[in-house]
Every structure is written in structure tokens, then in C-alpha cells.
C-alpha positions in Angstrom: 22.0 -23.4 -1.4 21.7 -21.1 -4.6 21.3 -17.4 -3.8 20.8 -15.9 -7.2 18.0 -17.4 -8.6 15.7 -15.6 -11.1 12.8 -15.6 -8.4 15.2 -14.2 -5.7 16.6 -11.8 -8.0 13.0 -10.3 -8.6 12.6 -10.3 -4.7 15.9 -8.2 -4.8 14.3 -5.8 -7.4 11.2 -5.6 -5.2 13.4 -4.3 -2.2 15.7 -2.1 -4.2 12.7 -0.1 -5.4 11.1 0.0 -1.9 14.7 1.3 -0.6 14.3 4.0 -3.6 10.9 4.8 -2.6 12.4 5.8 1.1 14.8 7.8 -0.4 12.2 9.9 -2.6 10.0 10.5 0.2 12.6 11.8 2.5 13.9 14.2 -0.1 10.4 15.6 -1.1 10.0 13.6 -4.2 6.5 12.2 -3.1 5.6 12.0 -7.2 8.0 9.3 -7.3 7.7 7.2 -4.0 4.4 5.9 -4.8 5.4 5.0 -8.4 8.4 3.1 -6.9 6.3 1.4 -4.6 3.9 0.1 -7.6 6.9 -1.4 -9.3 7.8 -3.1 -5.9 4.2 -4.7 -5.8 5.0 -5.8 -9.7 8.2 -7.3 -8.9 6.6 -9.1 -5.7 4.0 -10.3 -7.8 6.7 -11.8 -10.0 8.7 -13.4 -8.2 6.0 -15.7 -6.8 5.0 -16.2 -10.4 8.8 -17.0 -11.1 8.8 -19.3 -8.1 6.0 -21.4 -9.4 6.4 -21.4 -12.6 10.4 -22.9 -12.4 8.9 -25.1 -9.6 11.7 -23.2 -7.4 10.2 -22.4 -3.9 12.3 -22.6 -1.0 12.5 -21.5 2.5 15.6 -19.0 1.5 13.1 -17.6 -0.9 10.4 -17.2 1.6 12.6 -15.3 4.0 13.7 -13.1 1.4 10.4 -12.3 0.3 9.5 -11.3 4.0 12.2 -9.2 4.4 12.0 -7.2 1.3 8.5 -7.0 1.8 9.1 -5.4 5.3 10.8 -2.6 3.5 8.7 -2.4 0.6 5.3 -2.5 2.0 5.9 -1.5 5.6 9.0 0.9 6.1 8.4 2.6 2.6 4.8 3.2 2.7 5.3 4.3 6.7 7.4 6.7 5.6 6.0 8.0 2.6 2.5 8.5 4.7 4.8 10.2 7.7 5.6 12.7 4.5 2.0 13.0 3.4 0.9 14.1 7.2 3.7 16.7 7.3 2.4 18.2 3.8 -1.3 18.3 4.8 -0.7 19.9 8.1 -0.4 23.3 6.4 -2.5 22.3 3.4 -4.4 25.0 2.4 -3.7 26.0 -1.1 -4.2 24.8 -4.6 -1.2 23.1 -6.6 -1.2 24.2 -10.4 2.2 22.3 -11.6 4.2 19.4 -10.7 7.1 22.1 -10.1 4.8 23.4 -7.5 4.0 20.5 -5.9 7.4 19.4 -5.5 8.6 22.4 -4.2 5.8 22.7 -1.5 6.8 19.1 -0.4 10.3 19.8 -0.1 9.6 23.1 1.9 6.9 21.6 4.7 9.4 18.7 5.0 12.4 20.8 5.9 10.1 22.8 7.8 8.9 19.7 9.8 12.4 18.5 10.2 13.6 21.8 11.4 10.8 21.8 14.0 10.9 18.3 15.2 14.7 17.8 15.5 16.0 21.3 15.8 13.0 23.1 17.8 13.4 26.1 15.0 10.0 28.1 15.5 7.7 27.9 12.5 4.2 26.6 11.3 4.6 23.5 12.9 3.7 23.9 16.6 4.7 22.0 19.7 2.1 19.3 19.4 1.3 19.0 15.6 4.7 18.4 14.9 4.7 14.8 16.4 1.4 13.8 14.6 3.3 12.7 11.4 5.0 10.1 13.3 1.8 8.0 13.8 2.1 6.8 10.3 5.0 4.7 11.5 2.4 2.3 12.8 2.3 1.0 9.4 5.9 -0.7 9.4 5.3 -1.9 12.8 2.2 -3.6 12.0 3.2 -4.7 8.6 6.2 -6.5 10.6 3.3 -8.5 12.6 1.7 -9.1 9.6 4.2 -10.8 7.7 5.5 -12.8 10.7 2.2 -13.9 11.3 1.6 -14.8 7.4 4.7 -17.2 7.6 3.3 -19.2 10.1 0.0 -19.4 10.0 -1.1 -22.3 7.8 -4.7 -21.2 7.6 -3.4 -18.4 5.0 -2.1 -21.3 2.4 -5.0 -20.4 0.2 -6.4 -17.2 1.3 -5.4 -14.4 3.8 -6.7 -13.4 7.1 -6.3 -9.4 7.4 -5.2 -7.1 4.4 -2.2 -8.3 3.1 0.7 -5.7 2.9 1.0 -5.0 -0.9 -2.7 -4.3 -0.8 -2.6 -1.8 2.1 0.6 -0.1 0.3 -1.6 -0.1 -2.8 -4.2 2.0 -1.0 -1.8 4.4 0.9 -0.3 5.5 -2.7 -3.9 7.0 -3.3 -3.1 10.0 -1.2 0.2 11.0 -2.8 -0.7 10.0 -6.4 -3.9 12.2 -5.8 -1.7 15.3 -4.6 0.3 14.9 -7.8 -1.6 13.9 -10.7 -4.7 15.7 -9.9 -3.2 19.4 -9.7 -5.2 20.5 -12.5 -8.2 20.2 -10.9 -7.5 22.6 -7.8 -8.3 25.7 -10.0 -11.9 24.3 -10.4 -12.7 23.3 -7.0 -10.3 22.8 -4.1 -12.8 22.3 -1.5 -13.1 18.2 -1.9 -9.4 18.1 -1.8 -9.0 20.0 1.1 -11.4 17.9 3.1 -9.9 14.5 1.6 -6.3 16.0 2.8 -7.2 16.9 6.0 -4.4 15.8 8.2 -6.4 14.3 10.9 -8.4 12.5 8.0 -5.3 11.0 6.6 -3.9 9.9 9.7 -7.1 8.2 11.1 -7.1 6.3 7.6 -3.5 5.3 7.8 -4.2 3.9 11.3 -7.4 2.0 10.3 -5.9 0.5 7.3 -2.8 -0.5 9.4 -4.6 -2.4 12.2 -6.7 -4.2 9.5 -3.5 -5.9 8.4 -3.4 -7.8 11.7 -7.4 -8.6 11.6 -8.8 -12.0 11.1 -11.1 -10.7 8.1 -10.9 -13.4 5.5 -9.7 -12.4 2.2 -9.0 -14.5 -1.2 -5.7 -14.7 -2.5 -4.9 -13.6 -6.2 -2.6 -16.2 -7.2 -3.8 -18.9 -9.9 -3.0 -22.6 -9.2 -4.7 -22.9 -12.6 -6.5 -20.9 -15.2 -9.9 -22.3 -15.8 -12.7 -19.8 -15.3 -15.1 -22.2 -13.2 -12.4 -22.0 -10.3 -11.3 -18.4 -10.8 -14.1 -16.5 -12.1 -14.4 -14.5 -8.9 -10.7 -13.3 -9.5 -11.2 -12.8 -13.2 -14.0 -10.8 -12.3 -12.1 -8.7 -10.0 -9.1 -8.2 -12.6 -11.6 -7.1 -15.0 -13.5 -4.7 -13.2 -10.5 -3.4 -11.9 -9.0 -2.8 -15.2 -12.4 -0.7 -16.3 -12.2 1.3 -13.1 -8.3 2.2 -13.7 -9.1 3.4 -17.5 -12.4 5.1 -16.4 -11.1 6.7 -12.8 -7.2 6.6 -13.0 -5.7 7.7 -9.3 -9.5 7.8 -8.3 -9.6 3.9 -8.9 -7.3 2.7 -6.3 -9.6 2.9 -3.1 -12.4 1.7 -5.2 -10.3 -1.6 -6.3 -9.5 -2.0 -2.5 -13.1 -2.0 -1.7 -13.8 -4.1 -4.2 -11.3 -6.9 -3.3 -12.5 -6.3 0.2 -16.5 -6.8 -0.9 -15.7 -9.8 -3.2 -13.6 -11.7 -0.7 -16.1 -11.1 1.8 -18.9 -12.3 -0.3 -16.7 -15.3 -1.3 -16.1 -16.5 2.2 -20.2 -16.1 3.0 -20.8 -18.3 -0.1 -18.2 -20.8 1.1 -19.1 -20.9 4.3 -22.8 -21.4 3.5 -21.8 -24.3 1.1 -19.7 -26.2 3.7 -22.8 -25.9 6.4 -24.9 -27.5 3.6 -22.2 -30.3 3.1 -21.7 -30.9 6.8 -25.5 -31.5 7.2 -25.8 -33.8 4.4 
């Protein structure tokens, strides 16, 4: 049994990025943590592509992929969102430059750690200091999602529930917006204060986590072939996603996820109608 094949090394790269993301999150580098998760998703795509290209699919590779994904798309985004929730508890002022952003994150994180683990009196009161732990629902439900995927034969050509990489992509929106959009704070900070209300962020995190274990049918973005007829919906999604990224940058992330969910449900509805017509005939 070969361990160090190209697909397995790409899977290891996925895991490495996830581990680095965890380290960045807990050290206050909330600017680097989501970037590393995007790299993890890239390596996750590459390992599957390499396995199909070299016809080296194996049970070992499947297990390695799931183990890496638990970290990169479960533990890492959960820790990242825990830090985001910590930051948003006392989030009331504009951030004008990257240095101020990093300092603010580091200060709030240390304040929370002191309140939670050492009972140091500070701005984190007795109840709110436990709220960021809510984000740990992400790795827990990611574990169930990945285990279910491995044994569910219905998910060979599609997904049931939001895939863990897609959930992670959506969650990167919050730290990336905090970091990248700092210049707009001086113009009008009010929309950001609504977006980063700690209870709003917490609720969205929980909702997205539970969507991973639902039975919502979603399309897979793997290409068995590259013809237009059988992949037009996937090509359309990729084309529209590129347009959104170029035009809206970070703001494109939630729109891309919404577009994926919408197209998937539309595709499922059309396929269901076709199957019903064929069964009648």
C-alpha cells in the first residue's frame, strides 16, 4: 500500500493549511486564518482531481481525505468563528488599517481567554463569555456530515446537505470582511455593526452548521466529462461565480453560496420532474 502518492500528499497539504489556520486564529491573526482555509479547499479539490486523473482512487485516500477535512473544514472554521464571535462581543468602533485590526483581534482574544479560564474581571460578563463556544457546533456537525457522506451511497453523484468545504467558504466571509473592508468604516460603519452583531453571527453559524446534516439535495461540482450539454449548469455556476468575485470581491462569497444552493435546488426539481414524466411513460 503506497502512502505518499500525489493525491495523498495533496490531502496532507489540505490538512497542513487547516492546522496553520487554527494556529493563526488562536494567535489573533484572523486575517490569515481564512486565507489558509481557502488554500485548504484548493488542495482538497486538487487531491480528488489528481486521484481521478491518475486513476489512483483508494480506500486509504478516502479515509485520509475525511480525516483532513475534519480539521480543515470542521475544527479550523469552528475555531475561526469562535474568534470572530469573541471579537464581535465588544465590536463598536471602526477599523481603519490592518495593524489596528490585528491589534484589536489580539486584545479581544486575550480579554476573552482571561475571562473564561482565569475569571479576570473585564468587559466579558459572566454569561456572554460562554457565547463564543457556540461556534464549536461547526466541528461537531462536520464530523457527522463527513461520516455520513462516507457511507451514504446516495451521495455518489451529488450531495445531501451542505458540503463541509462550502460551509467553510461561507464562514470565511466574516473574518475576510472584517479585514479587507476596513477602509469603508470611515464612510458608514452602521451596516457593518448590524452584520457583525454577535448574536446574528452566532445564529448564522449555527444555521449553516445544521444545513450540513440536512437532506437538501445539492449538485456536486466534480466533472466526469467536460462536455457542455451534461455540465451546462456547473459551467454556468462557475462563470457567474467568477463575475461575482471580480465585481464584488469578498461580498461575493455569500452570494456564490446562495447561487449554488439555488441552482442545486432548481436542478433537483427539474430532474425530479423528468423522472416523473419518464416513469409515467
